[in-house]
N, C-alpha and C positions, 0 to 999 in steps of 0.2 A: 217488385216484391210486393205488396201491399205493405201497407205501414202499422198494420196490427202485428202484421208477422217478424217483421223488421223487430218493434216492441218485444214480443215473443221471445224470440230470439236472445234478444239483449237480456230479460229476463231471466232466461235457462243458462246464460254462460255466468251470469253474477251466481246463481245457484251451484252449476259445477264449481267455481273456483275456491268455494268454500269446501271443497273435499281437498286433500294432500297429493294433487296428481298432476302429472306434466300433461300441458292442454296446447302443447305449441304445435302440436301435428295433427289437434284434431278438428276436424268439421262439423259447425251444429249448424243445420238448416230447422227453418219452421217453415210448414206448407199448410196452410188450413190446417192448423192446432195441431198437428202432427209432427213431432219433432226428432229429426236423423240425427246418429251421430255417427259418422264415417270418421275413417282415419285411422291413426295410431295412438294408444293412450297406454299411460305406464305411470305407477306410483313413481313421486318427487323421491330424488334421490338424494335424502340428509334429513328431511322433513319430519319435524318433531312427532313422537306417536307412530311413524309407521313401521318399525321391526315387526314384522311378523304379520305385517296387513296381508291381506287376501285381497288383490284385484279383482277376483269375483263378486265377494263380500260388499267391495266397495263401489261397482260397478251396479250390483240390485241396490243397495241405497242411494245412489243416483239416480236408479229409474222411478223409486220410489220418491222421492224428492220431485222430481220433473212431472212425473203423476199429479203432487198434491198443487202444482200451480194452477189454477182457476180454469183456466184455457185450454191446457192440454187434453187430449183426447187420448192420444197414446206414443208410447220414444219407441223406434225403430233403432238396433244398435245391428244391425245386417252386417254394413261392412267395416266393422269396428272390430280394429287388430288388437290383442293387448301383447304388451312388452312386458316380460315377466321378469 
């Protein structure tokens, strides 16, 4: 894995960590400026402000934030399973 892909993955991990999401079963890969999110994701139980929080809307916000990272060209979430 090229060094710039590692740096981009770490940057995206930090951006996703700002959301109240359980990322323990989430795999984040960066390849040629494309971010791949795979695995399972869900809203953290007991996190402040998560009551009534829609996981779909949160994932849309995550995608927007990741696309705002300067070197990200695309975010692929095909292999992402949502636990409601």
